[in-house]
C-alpha positions, 0 to 999 in steps of 0.5 A: 441329210447326215447318216446319223439323222437317217439312223435316228429316224430308222431307230425311231420308226422301228421302236414305234412299231415295237419290232425290237420287242421279244414278242414281235411278229417281225423280230429285228434279229441280225439273220432276219435283217440280213435276209430282208436286206437281200430280198429288198436288193433283189427287188432293186434288181427287178427294175433292171430285169429286162432293161438297162433303165428303170421304168419308175424312178420313184419305185426304184427310190423306194426299194433303194431306201428299203435296202438302206434301212435294213443296212442301217439296222444291221450295222446298228445291231453290230455297233458298226459306224457305216460312215467309218466302214465306208471310208476304211473300205475305200482306202483299202480299195484304193490300193487294190487293182482289178483286172481290166 
């Protein structure tokens, strides 16, 4: 699936819930999305709290999907093309060296 397809599906879902409306109980502001992104990422971490492997791949997949959805929304609100941003970051990182 293409990143653009995921973005469109996310956008349709958020619109259908009315979360972009000014009076939404779940306002999709940059701050709220950034907080939600970190909270969902911590739920990913919970899968590995006491083990190197997750006990449930399906649950992990759901948490990873939540992280991606918040990331897509945050990028959308800032007009960031994530595909392009990833490629640019990979190019920067290719020239970097890390301590061994």
